[in-house]
C-alpha positions in Angstrom: 41.0 68.7 -14.4 38.8 71.4 -15.7 37.9 70.1 -18.4 36.7 66.6 -17.5 35.1 68.4 -14.8 33.2 70.4 -16.6 32.2 67.0 -18.9 31.4 65.5 -15.1 33.6 61.8 -15.6 36.7 60.9 -14.8 38.9 58.8 -17.0 40.3 55.6 -14.3 43.4 53.3 -15.7 43.1 49.5 -15.5 46.2 50.3 -13.5 44.6 53.4 -11.1 45.4 51.9 -7.0 42.2 51.6 -5.6 39.8 52.0 -8.5 37.9 48.8 -7.7 36.6 50.0 -4.5 35.1 53.4 -5.7 31.0 52.9 -5.9 28.0 55.7 -6.3 28.5 58.3 -3.4 31.4 58.3 -2.8 33.5 62.3 -2.2 36.3 63.1 -4.3 38.5 65.8 -4.2 40.8 66.5 -7.4 44.0 68.0 -7.3 46.6 68.2 -9.2 50.6 67.5 -9.0 53.7 69.5 -10.6 54.9 72.7 -10.6 53.2 74.2 -13.1 50.5 76.8 -12.3 47.6 75.9 -10.6 50.0 72.8 -9.6 50.3 71.3 -6.0 47.1 72.5 -5.1 43.1 70.9 -4.3 41.2 72.2 -7.5 37.8 70.6 -7.2 35.3 68.4 -5.6 32.6 66.2 -6.6 30.7 63.1 -5.7 30.3 59.7 -7.7 27.5 58.7 -9.6 28.0 55.1 -11.3 31.7 53.4 -11.6 31.3 52.4 -15.8 33.4 50.4 -17.7 35.3 53.1 -20.5 33.0 52.5 -24.0 32.7 55.8 -25.5 34.1 56.9 -28.2 37.1 59.8 -27.7 36.6 62.8 -29.2 37.8 62.0 -32.4 35.1 59.5 -33.1 38.3 56.5 -32.1 36.5 53.9 -29.5 39.7 53.9 -27.5 39.1 50.8 -25.4 38.7 48.8 -28.5 42.0 50.8 -29.5 43.6 49.7 -25.9 43.3 52.6 -24.6 44.8 53.3 -20.9 41.7 54.2 -19.8 39.4 51.2 -18.1 37.4 52.9 -16.5 34.8 56.2 -15.7 33.8 58.0 -12.8 29.9 59.9 -13.5 30.4 62.9 -11.5 27.3 64.2 -10.3 27.6 67.7 -7.4 30.9 68.9 -8.8 33.3 71.8 -8.1 35.8 73.6 -9.6 37.2 75.9 -6.7 37.8 79.2 -7.5 40.2 79.3 -4.7 42.3 75.8 -4.9 43.7 74.5 -2.1 47.1 74.7 -2.4 48.7 71.7 0.2 52.0 72.0 1.5 49.9 74.8 3.8 48.3 71.9 4.9 50.8 68.9 5.0 51.4 69.5 9.0 47.1 69.0 9.7 47.0 66.2 7.9 47.0 62.3 7.8 47.5 60.4 4.5 50.9 61.3 3.8 51.8 60.0 7.4 54.5 62.9 7.3 56.6 61.4 4.9 59.0 64.0 3.9 57.7 62.8 0.2 54.7 63.2 0.6 54.4 63.9 -2.9 54.8 60.7 -3.0 51.7 59.5 -1.2 49.3 60.6 -4.0 50.7 59.3 -7.6 48.8 57.0 -8.9 45.5 58.9 -9.3 43.5 57.8 -6.8 43.9 57.9 -2.6 42.1 57.3 0.1 41.5 60.0 2.8 39.9 60.5 6.3 36.5 62.3 6.6 39.5 64.9 8.9 41.9 64.9 5.8 38.5 65.8 3.4 36.6 69.0 5.6 40.6 70.0 6.2 41.4 70.9 2.8 37.4 71.8 1.1 37.7 74.4 4.6 41.0 75.7 3.0 39.4 76.5 0.2 37.0 78.4 1.2 
């Protein structure tokens, strides 16, 4: 995640839910799932500057879109912030509305792109301070 954020972009696959709803000016939070170091935390934020087709060669010079890459869309980001104090999700669950009080809240974050309320965004942003 930090590599992508340092390059001011985020790729989305053609199967990413809600990708067609994203637009310039939208705010984003980056969540890291899993069970390893820094997992189950919100580790960064950014604003979408533009939504573009994925058209750049990858680090090996291969045009991944032409080669059938899963990536289709590229979010060009601005105002990128990598949190020095990532916000752990578990202590916030009882205050967040996005998961609808599901016990299996992790499933609510699957798929790569999830719309949340302004209130949830503010709760998460304040927690990392």
